[in-house]
C-alpha positions as CSV (number, residue, x, y, z in Angstrom):
1,X,-36.2,-8.6,-9.2
2,X,-39.2,-9.3,-7.9
3,X,-39.0,-6.7,-5.4
4,X,-38.6,-4.1,-8.3
5,X,-41.3,-5.5,-10.3
6,X,-43.7,-5.2,-7.0
7,X,-42.5,-1.4,-6.5
8,X,-43.3,-0.9,-10.2
9,X,-47.0,-2.3,-9.9
10,X,-47.8,-0.5,-6.9
11,X,-46.3,3.0,-7.9
12,X,-48.1,2.6,-11.2
13,X,-51.4,1.8,-9.1
14,X,-50.8,4.6,-7.0
15,X,-50.7,7.1,-10.0
16,X,-54.0,5.2,-11.4
17,X,-55.5,5.8,-8.4
18,X,-54.4,9.8,-8.0
19,X,-55.6,10.1,-11.9
20,X,-59.1,8.6,-11.2
21,X,-59.7,10.8,-8.0
22,X,-58.7,14.0,-10.4
23,X,-60.0,12.7,-13.4
24,X,-61.9,15.8,-14.4
25,X,-59.3,18.1,-13.8
26,X,-57.1,16.4,-15.5
27,X,-59.7,16.0,-18.4
28,X,-60.0,19.5,-18.3
29,X,-59.3,21.6,-21.7
30,X,-57.0,24.9,-21.0
31,X,-55.1,27.0,-23.8
32,X,-51.8,25.3,-24.3
33,X,-48.8,26.4,-26.8
34,X,-47.5,24.0,-29.7
35,X,-44.5,26.4,-30.6
36,X,-47.0,28.8,-32.5
37,X,-49.9,27.5,-32.1
38,X,-52.3,27.8,-29.2
39,X,-54.7,24.8,-29.1
40,X,-56.9,24.1,-26.2
41,X,-56.3,20.6,-24.8
42,X,-56.2,18.7,-21.1
43,X,-53.0,19.1,-20.0
44,X,-53.1,16.6,-17.2
45,X,-54.4,13.9,-20.0
46,X,-51.6,14.9,-21.7
47,X,-48.7,14.2,-18.9
48,X,-50.4,10.7,-18.0
49,X,-50.1,9.8,-21.5
50,X,-46.6,10.9,-21.6
51,X,-45.9,8.9,-18.2
52,X,-47.3,5.7,-19.4
53,X,-45.6,5.9,-22.6
54,X,-42.5,6.1,-20.7
55,X,-43.2,3.4,-18.2
56,X,-44.1,1.2,-21.5
57,X,-40.5,2.1,-22.9
58,X,-38.7,1.9,-19.6
59,X,-40.5,-1.8,-19.5
60,X,-39.6,-2.8,-23.2
61,X,-35.6,-1.8,-22.5
62,X,-35.6,-3.5,-19.2
63,X,-37.7,-6.7,-21.2
64,X,-34.8,-6.4,-23.9
65,X,-32.0,-6.1,-21.4
66,X,-33.0,-8.8,-19.2
67,X,-33.3,-11.0,-22.0
68,X,-30.0,-10.1,-23.6
69,X,-28.7,-10.9,-20.1
70,X,-30.2,-14.1,-20.2
71,X,-29.0,-14.8,-23.7
72,X,-25.3,-14.0,-23.0
73,X,-25.2,-16.0,-19.9
74,X,-26.3,-19.5,-21.7
75,X,-23.7,-18.5,-24.3
76,X,-21.0,-18.1,-21.6
77,X,-22.2,-21.5,-20.0
78,X,-22.4,-23.3,-23.3
79,X,-18.9,-22.4,-23.6
80,X,-17.6,-23.0,-19.8
81,X,-19.2,-26.3,-20.7
82,X,-17.2,-26.7,-23.8
83,X,-14.0,-26.0,-21.9
84,X,-14.9,-28.0,-19.0
85,X,-15.3,-31.0,-21.5
86,X,-11.8,-30.5,-23.1
87,X,-10.2,-30.3,-19.5
88,X,-11.7,-33.2,-18.6
89,X,-10.5,-35.1,-21.9
90,X,-7.6,-33.6,-21.7
91,X,-7.1,-34.5,-17.8
92,X,-7.8,-38.1,-18.6
93,X,-5.5,-38.2,-21.8
94,X,-2.8,-37.2,-19.1
95,X,-3.7,-39.7,-16.1
96,X,-3.8,-42.5,-19.2
97,X,-0.2,-41.2,-20.3
98,X,0.8,-41.6,-17.2
99,X,-0.6,-44.7,-16.1
100,X,1.0,-46.1,-19.5
101,X,4.6,-44.8,-18.6
102,X,4.1,-46.0,-14.9
103,X,3.2,-49.5,-16.1
104,X,5.9,-49.2,-18.5
105,X,8.4,-48.9,-15.9
106,X,7.2,-51.3,-13.8
107,X,7.7,-53.6,-16.3
108,X,11.0,-52.5,-17.4
109,X,11.8,-53.0,-13.5
110,X,10.5,-56.6,-13.1
111,X,12.1,-57.5,-16.5
112,X,15.9,-56.2,-14.6
113,X,14.9,-57.9,-11.6
114,X,14.3,-61.1,-13.5
115,X,17.2,-60.3,-15.6
116,X,19.2,-59.6,-11.6
117,X,18.1,-62.5,-10.2
118,X,18.7,-65.0,-13.0
119,X,22.3,-63.5,-13.4
120,X,22.9,-63.9,-9.5
121,X,21.9,-67.5,-9.7
122,X,24.2,-68.3,-12.3
123,X,27.4,-66.4,-10.4
124,X,26.1,-68.1,-7.8
125,X,25.6,-71.8,-9.1
126,X,29.2,-70.5,-10.8
127,X,30.7,-69.9,-7.9
128,X,29.4,-73.3,-6.2
129,X,31.0,-74.8,-9.1
130,X,34.3,-73.8,-8.2
131,X,34.2,-73.8,-5.0
132,X,33.3,-77.7,-5.3
133,X,35.9,-77.8,-7.9
134,X,38.3,-76.5,-5.5
135,X,37.3,-78.3,-3.0
136,X,37.7,-81.2,-4.8
137,X,41.2,-80.5,-5.6
138,X,41.9,-80.2,-2.3
139,X,40.6,-83.5,-1.1
140,X,43.0,-84.7,-3.7
141,X,45.8,-82.7,-2.9
142,X,44.9,-83.7,0.8
143,X,44.4,-87.5,-0.1
144,X,48.2,-87.8,-2.1
145,X,49.3,-86.1,0.7
146,X,48.5,-88.4,3.3
147,X,49.3,-91.4,0.8
148,X,52.2,-89.9,0.6
149,X,52.8,-89.5,4.3
150,X,51.5,-93.6,4.7
151,X,54.0,-94.8,2.2
152,X,56.9,-92.8,3.5
153,X,55.7,-94.1,7.2
154,X,55.7,-97.5,6.2
155,X,58.7,-97.7,4.2
156,X,60.7,-96.4,7.4
157,X,58.8,-99.1,9.3
158,X,60.0,-101.8,7.0
159,X,63.5,-100.0,7.2
160,X,63.2,-100.5,10.7
161,X,62.4,-104.0,10.5
162,X,59.1,-103.6,12.2
163,X,55.3,-104.0,10.8
164,X,52.4,-101.7,11.2
165,X,50.6,-103.7,13.0
166,X,53.2,-104.2,15.9
167,X,53.9,-100.4,16.3
168,X,49.9,-99.9,16.6
169,X,49.5,-102.3,18.7
170,X,52.1,-102.9,21.2
171,X,55.7,-100.6,21.1
172,X,57.4,-103.2,22.9
173,X,59.3,-104.8,19.7
174,X,61.3,-101.3,19.0
175,X,62.9,-99.6,21.5
176,X,61.7,-96.3,22.1
177,X,64.6,-93.8,21.8
178,X,64.9,-95.3,18.3
179,X,61.3,-94.7,17.7
180,X,61.0,-91.1,19.4
181,X,64.3,-89.7,17.2
182,X,62.6,-91.4,14.2
183,X,59.0,-89.6,14.4
184,X,60.7,-86.5,15.5
185,X,62.3,-86.2,12.6
186,X,61.9,-82.8,10.3
187,X,60.5,-84.3,7.7
188,X,57.7,-86.2,9.1
189,X,57.1,-83.0,11.3
190,X,57.3,-81.0,8.2
191,X,54.2,-83.6,6.4
192,X,52.4,-83.5,9.4
193,X,52.2,-79.6,9.5
194,X,51.1,-79.8,5.5
195,X,48.1,-82.5,6.3
196,X,46.9,-80.2,8.9
197,X,47.6,-77.3,6.9
198,X,45.6,-78.4,4.1
199,X,42.5,-79.7,6.4
200,X,42.3,-76.4,7.7
201,X,42.0,-74.8,4.1
202,X,39.5,-77.4,3.3
203,X,37.8,-76.2,6.5
204,X,37.9,-72.6,5.6
205,X,36.8,-73.1,2.2
206,X,33.6,-74.8,3.3
207,X,32.9,-72.1,5.7
208,X,33.5,-69.6,2.9
209,X,31.0,-71.6,1.1
210,X,28.6,-71.5,3.6
211,X,29.1,-67.6,4.5
212,X,29.0,-67.1,0.7
213,X,24.8,-68.7,0.3
214,X,23.9,-67.2,3.1
215,X,24.8,-63.7,1.7
216,X,23.1,-64.7,-1.6
217,X,20.0,-65.5,-0.1
218,X,19.6,-62.8,2.5
219,X,20.1,-60.5,-1.1
220,X,17.2,-62.1,-2.7
221,X,15.1,-61.9,0.0
222,X,15.3,-58.1,0.8
223,X,15.2,-58.1,-3.5
224,X,11.8,-59.7,-2.8
225,X,10.9,-57.6,-0.2
226,X,11.2,-54.6,-1.9
227,X,9.3,-55.8,-4.8
228,X,6.2,-56.7,-2.9
229,X,5.5,-52.9,-1.4
230,X,5.8,-51.2,-4.4
231,X,3.4,-53.5,-6.6
232,X,0.9,-53.5,-4.0
233,X,1.2,-49.4,-3.7
234,X,0.4,-49.7,-7.6
235,X,-2.4,-51.9,-7.9
236,X,-4.1,-49.7,-4.7
237,X,-4.2,-46.6,-6.5
238,X,-4.3,-47.9,-10.0
């Protein structure tokens, strides 16, 4: 725009200088035809005036177009600003909705995890209670078996005419062959086997309880380890 204005000014100055140098010829009258009328008028002055009028009209048209372009650009700029404001508001509302949705989902996950942990704790306590009940029942059964076995042994010793203390302290009072045959009877062997089996079952139940507690502890640690990165990641982004 600046270069065009400079060129226009230079052209006007050149035309003005040319007119000033030849002003006498420009203002010299000559017969001119205006339709059917013949008049004496300076042809150069008329042409110079028409040129000046065309320059003025051109300048006014250019100024009008420039002003109209500036007004249209300003109107478009206002429309773009309004659309940008609407887009920013829509984006902010979407981010708000997304944050609320994520907060809701995380809250539900925490609630479900808390409920699952509570149910797991209840199940673990119930399992421990059942295991304790079974162990107590096994202990009672084993104690009853051992007491019954002890009574049978005492009754056998009494039938043999020997007390328990001499049998335990010294075996000289009873013939070795009779004692061996009596102790190796099938009923006594079966009772000893039942007692050993009860002890093994009790040890196995204790081992299963220990393994189950270790599994529950490992599951709880994995659940807590899975919850911590998700919360830290959410707090980092929001």
